[in-house]
N, C-alpha and C positions, 0 to 999 in steps of 0.2 A: 503492498500500499505505499503512493506517496500521498504527501500532506502538503500542500502549501498555504502559509497564512502571513499575516501581514508584514510582521519584521523578525522573519526568523525560518532555518528550513531544518526537518529533523529527520533523519532515517529509522524505521522501527524494526526490530529482527522478532522474528515468531516462531513458532514452532510450528506441527503439525505441517499442513501447508505451509510451503514457501511464500513466505511474501516479507517485502522489504518498506517500510512505511518512512517515507524522505518529507519532511515539513519542512516547505523553506520560506522563508519571508525578509525580501528588500526594504528593510524596515523605513527609510527617509521618506521614498518614492509610493509603495504599494500604501495606499488611504484605503483602500477595498477592505474587503471583509477578508473571511478565510475562503481557499479552495480546497477542496477536497478531489485527489486521484488514487485511485484504485490499483493495486499491483496487480499481474494478470491471475485469471480464474479460467482454465480450458483456454489458453492461446486468445484471450481478448482482456481490454481494458474497458471500465467503468470510470465515467468522470462526473462529480458531480462541482458545485460551483456556489458561493457566496459572496457576490459580487453586485456591484449595482453603479451607473453611471451618476456622476452628480448632478441632484438634481440642479444646483444653483446653475450649472453650467448646460443645462440643453437649449439650446438658443439654434438660430439657423446660421451663427459663425462657426458652432461646432459640429451642429449633426446639419449638414445642407439637405434642403430638401424635406424640412421638418414640418411636421402636418400637427393639424390639431383637431380635436374630437371633443364637443362641449353639449350641454344639455341635462335632459332625464329621458331616461327610456331612448337611447340613440341608439344610434350602431353607424358603422362605418367597414368600408371593402379597402383593403389595400394590398396591394400587388408585393409582394417580396422579392428582394433584391438578389437572391440567388433561391435555388431549390433547398426545400427545407423537409426531410426523409425522415418519414414514421413510420415504426415497422415494414422499412423497405419500401414504402411507396413517399415519392415526391409530392411535394406539395408545394405550388406558387402564389396561393392567396390567402388570405386570413382574412375573416370579419372581427371587428373589435365591438365589445358592447358598453357600454356607461355603467352597464349592472355586474362588472368584473370578470367577464370571460371574453375568451378569445375561444373561435372554431376554425382550423384548419381546411382548407379546400372550400370557404362560402360556408353560410348559415344553411342551414338546414332545418331551423326550428319553424314549423310553419303553423300547428294548432294549437290553440292555449298559449301562445308566448307574447300576448300581450303589445304595447303599442309599436309600429314596426317590427316585431317579432323579434324585438331586443330582448327578451325572456328576464323578466326579473326577481321570477318565483323558482328559487334555488329547488332542486330534490337531491334527495342523497347518487352518490353513484355506484353503478352506471345507470345513465339517465337516458331513455328512449326519445327523450327530444331533441337528441342532435346525435346524429349518426355520421357525422364525422370526425376525425380525433379533436377532443375537445380537454380545455384549460379553464380549469374554475380555480382562477390566482385571487378572488372573495368572492365568490359568487352570489349575490344579495342585490335587492331594491336599491340603489342608489342614483344618485346624481354627481355632475362634475363642481369643483368649487376651482376656486384658486386658481392655479395654472391647466385645469381643466386635464382634459390626456393629451398626450404628446408624445408622436411616435415619428420612428427616423432610422436611418442607417451612422452606424459610426463604422471605422475600419476598411483595411482595404484587402480586393477578392484575395486570394479565399477562404482568408479569414475574418470576413465582417462579422459584423451584430446589428442584429434589429432589437432595435427598443422602445416599451410601451411603457410611460409613467404616467402612473392613474394617480389622482387628488378626487377623490370623492367623499360623496356624507352620504351616510347610509340611511337607508328609512326616509327620505323627503317628504318634507315636510313636518317632520317631529321639532320639538323645540329642544333641543339636546344639546345645544351651543356645539361645539368641539369635541362630547362625549362622543360622538358618533362617527365622528371621521377617520378615515385612514388614508393614509399614503403608501403607495409599494410599486415598485420596476419589474415588469417582466422582461428578460433576456433571451432571444433568438440566436444561436453561435453557429454560423455556417462549417459545416467542415466536420465538427464535432456532433452535432444534431444534438446539441443541448438546449433545455429550455431551465431560467434559473427565473426564481421569483422569492424577490427582497421587499418587507416591509420595514419603511423606517419609523414611521409615526404611525400609532393607532389608538382611539379615545376606547375607554374603559367599557363601552357599551359596542364596540367594534373589535372585538377578541375571538371571533369566529362564531360566537352564538348566533343562530337565525342564516347562519353561513354556508356553504359547500367551498369545499378545498379543497385541489387534489386534480389529478389528471385520468382519463380514460382514451383508449383509441377507437377505431373507426369501428361501427357494429352496433351502436345504439344500445338498447336494452342488453344485448350480448355481450356485450364488447368488454373488455378484460380494463378491469379500473383499479387506479392508483390513487385511492382517496385516504385526508390526512383529518377531514371531519365533514360532519353532518350536522351544522346545529351545533356546534360542541366550541366551548371556550377552549382554544389551544395554545393564544398569542398572548403576551404579556405586554400592556399597554406603559408599566413602569422601563421597561427595557425592550428599545427599540432595536432594528437592525435584525429582527429573526428572518427565516429564510428557508427554501425548501427548493430543491433541484431534480429534474427527470431526465434522465437519458432515452432518449428515444428511438435512436436509427436503425436498431435492428430486430425482425422478428424474434420474438419470445424471450429478450435478454433487456427488456426494459426496466431502469433500473432506479429507485428513486430514496433522495438522500434529507433530511431535515433538521433544521436545527431551532425550534421551538418550545416554548414554554407557557402553560397555564398559570397566570397572577400566582403567584403564592400567598399574595393578600388576600386574594378573593375566593382562597379554597374553604367551603364550608359545607357541611353535611358527609363528609370521607370520615371512612372508619381509621380506627390511630393504632398504631403499635409503639412501643416506647422503653428507654429502659436499658440496660447492660445484658448481652447475652440473650437476645431475647429472639424467638423468630417466631412466624407464622405462616400456615400455608392456608392461602386462598381462593375461592373457585373465581376464575376469570370468567366476565362478562359474554365473553365469545371464544371459540378455538382460535389458537394461535398454534401456525403451522411453520416448523421448523425443520428442513434438512427432509420434508415429505412427511413427518409425522406431527399428528395432533395435538395437543398440548390444552387441558381443560383447568388446570390448577397451576398456582405461582408459589414459592414459597420468598417470604420477604423475610429478609437480616437486618439487626439492629447492625450487623458488621458491615455493610453497603454491597452487599449483593443480592441477587435473584435466583432460582433456580426455577424452571419449567416441567410441570411434571410433580412436586413435591420434591423435599428435602432429602437428600441423598447421605449427605455427611453425619446426619446423628449429634449435629449440635448448631449451635449459633456458627459456628466456625470462623473464630477472629482471626488466626494463623494463615494471610497469607502467603501464596506458592504461586510461582509462576506458572503459569499456561502453556500446555493442558495439567489439570491437576486430575490426580488419580481420585481426588477426595468428594467428587461430585460426578457424577454417572448419568445423569441429565443436562440438557443443554443450561448452561451456566451464563450467569452474565454480572461480570464484578463492575460494577457500577464506579466504587472507590474502596475494593476490599481492604480492610487494615481493621485492627483493632479498635473498634469506636463504641461512642453510646449516643443515642442521644438527645439531645437540647432543643429550647425554645418549644416549638411547636411540635418536636419531632417526627413521625414518618405517617403520613397522611396517604391514604390510597382510597382511588375509587372510581366511577366512570362518569364522564361528558359525551354529550353527542348522541344521535339517531341512530338506529341500524337501518342497514349495514355499514356504516360508517364509523364507529365511537371507537374512544379514544380509552383503555382506560390506563392511571396516572398512579405512580407513587411518588412523593415527594418527599424527599427527605431533609432532615435538617440533626447535623451529626458533628459529633468532634472528635477526631481521633486520639488515642492517648490519653484516655477518658481521668479529667483532672488538671490537665498542662493548660499551658497559654498558647494564643494565637494558631490554632489548630482545627477549626470547624471550617466543613466542609457543607456546603448547601446544595443538592442537584436533584433534578426530575428527571425521572424515566417516563417516558410517552410509549403504551403499545397500541399500534392503529387497525381495529379489523380492516377485515379485507386485503389490504395492503402487506400485512404482515411486517411492518416496517418497527421498529424499533429504536429509539432517538432518547440520546442522553445529555441534559445541557446542565451545566455549571453555574451554577450564579451565586454562588458565595465557594471562595477559598481563601485562606490566609496562607500567609510565605512558611507557615511550617507543614502546609496540607498542601503541597502542591504535586503530588505524586510519590514524593521520596517516603520510604515504607508501605505502598501500598499495590496492587496489581489492579487494572484496569484494561480490558477487555472481552474478551466471549469466546468460548467453545461449544460447540456442540455436544451430543450426547457421546460417550464410549470413555468418560474419565479419561485417562493417561493415553490410551489410544485415540483423543477425539482428533476432530482438527478443530486449531486454535487460532484465535486472530486475535492478536497480544497487541495492545499499545502500548502498556509499560508494566515491568516489575521492578518496582524500588528504583525508577527513574523518575526525576523534577521532569514533567512533558506540561505541565499545567501553570498559568501566568496569574496569581494572583493582583497584581495592577489589573487586566483586564481580561477578567475572570468571568462577565457577561457576557464575552461574544467567544465563550469556547464549549464547545460537545463534539458528540461524535454521533455517527445510527449506524445501523444495522440493517439489512435488508435483505430478504431470502430472493434467490436466483433461480432461476431454470435448474434441471439436475439435481437439486440438494445442493446447491452452493449459496455461498453468501456475498452480498456485494458489502466492505466496509468504509465508510468516509467518517474523513475526521477534521475538525479544526481548531487547533490548539496550540501551545506554545509554551517554551520554557520562559520563564521570566526574563529579560535581556540583563535585569539588575541582577541575577542572581550567576549569570556567567562571568565563573573568574575560574582558576586553577584549584580553588578547594571544594569546589561545587562539581568540576569536571576535571578530575585528575587528568594528567595529559593532553588538555585543552591548547591547542594553535592556532597561530592567526595566519592572515593575508591580507597584505595593503598595498593599496600605490594605483598606479594607471596601466592600463592594457597586462594585466599580471594573472597567471594560471599557476596552477600547483595541484598537482593526481597524488590522491592519498590513499593509502590503503583501508576499507572499512572494516569492522570490528567483525561482522559477519557477512555470508553472501546476501547478494540481491536477486531475486530470479524474477527477468522480466522476459513474457514471450518465451519460456523454458530454458532461457539462459543464464545462469549463473554468472552475477559478475559480481568482482570481489574488492575494484579501485573506483575511485570515482576522478576526473578532474572538474577543478571550481573556476570558476572564471570572475574577474571582479566587472564584467560585463552583464552580471546579471543570470549567468547559466551554468548548467552541470550536465556532463555527460560520463556516463557509464561505461567504464571499461578504459577510460585514457580519452583524452581529446585526438580527434581525429582531423581537426581542423586547421591545424599547424600554428596554431596562435591564438591568441585572446578574443580573438575575433568581435572587434564591436559592432560591426554591421548587422542589423539586424534583418532578416529575411523572415515571408510567411512560412510556414508551415505545412508540408514537410520540407526542411531545409536543407538540400542538396551537399553542404559541406558539411555535417555531422552525419556520421556514418552508424554511430552505436547510438542506442537509447539517450535523447535529449530532454532535456527538461529547461524549458525557458523562463525562468521564474520571474522577469524582469528585465529581457534584452536589451540592451541600448548600449549606445556609447555611454560608459557610466567610468566613475572613480570612487574608491572609496572613502570613510568619511568618519569623523566619530571613533567608535570602535571597531572599524574596519569588517573584515570578516572570520568572524573566530569559528572554530568547529570541533569536536568533541563528544564521547558517548558518555550517556548514563546510564543507571540502571544493570539489571543483574542478568548473567546468561539465561535466555529464551525468552527475554521482555525485555532488549535492550535499544536504544534509541541513540542513534547518530544524528547531530542535531549542526545545522550550518546558518550561523544568524550574521546576516548582512546589512550592514548599512553602508548606503550607497548615495551617490548623487550624480545627474547627468552633469556629462560633460558641455557646455557652452559655448559658443566663440570658434 
């Protein structure tokens, strides 16, 4: 798994399936949120992203040919500047509705669809009202305000992005002031066929209640649906920049990633679990399918883990191990597996939304090393019906609870023989200074495989030789270094043990095949790099501040190789 976050690079080793996680950040210039990239499974890649074009810069100077849509119950048909592939079929047009949805290939809603067939009345997915591929970014009765809806294209072929930026008021006519306003942006990415949705601001009455959020393919009621909610509150108005993405290009391999949370301040009516060394096995409100098997119960531990199908360890299990662990033989989610006890509101769990798009939520408020200081971890897990997506969102982590001493990740059924998707084992991979933006998600794919996406970073303030023994650095202009990684990273079935790092914002696995630091960015695929190539922010750059620092954290079986970059573009 390769993970790029806005101020850093990280590579994580895993056991079971060979995975390499690279979390890369080019600190100074990367003002967007997290990106997630999955390492190979069955010789394919899944890409996820958490990014948005700055709304302040959406104008005709920055987005030539920019168009707008405004009003209530209005639609617009737009030609895409490139063919966009969904499950193997190319689409060149979309319909945009002020009611928070887009449909590829034109609007197919003709009955019971309101004024102008703008379809303000959301239903759960899959919906029979739309027979072409359908994206419900925030499908609800809405009208535009402020900058309205703006759409246009940025970038150069063959790597362009078509963006749609929304500013809408939910439930027109209500007197809720800004409480029911929401602002969000959709991006369609050429070549990768990735769709991203980022919410930058939502009022407390526009957190998903009354809305449908998700994606479905062609086919109407018989379509394959990937929902996140139907009338369920899964967003947090206190913490903007929530997001999800869906990789739609290949038939049967649509993958979903998300980083959202129900506002902890608004949780009411949930069951609770509190104390130290406690575990409860509870029924799930719907079956969750993992690796082809269906589970109807989940064990919740005060030590920061969940086990689907019940607890097989025989205890609350405070002693974390690297994954895969033999102590748990059912599918096992290490949210923040450490010796913990609950604090504040403890652990609260319950269900929001309407069937068949409900969300089961487990909200944790815990502290590590019970009785210590500066060691709180607040985190929320969401399990989504039908899509089977599991998302983990951290919203508080103090500086002694950034992953050191904990295991974070997932393993399937089978105990020590299970396939493991590890993010860390005793390695500091969270940033207590930017914790509201961090999390990861897990999405079951075809053939029993899973897709893992992550957006996390080791705190840059804590990157030093004390915390990262053997830390090294690279500085200057037009510089490169090829280093040996502490574990193999497997990409398309090939193992790589070295990586070339450039001050121009790229890395190449297996060494530098360009013959220099290569400051001249090009569209992908780039012919001058013949090994697997990651463009984190490929431009003519020079190091600044702390330069580029790289090293390893964590224990064998769950290590993370980090590359932290502070760069600025070369001007003049």
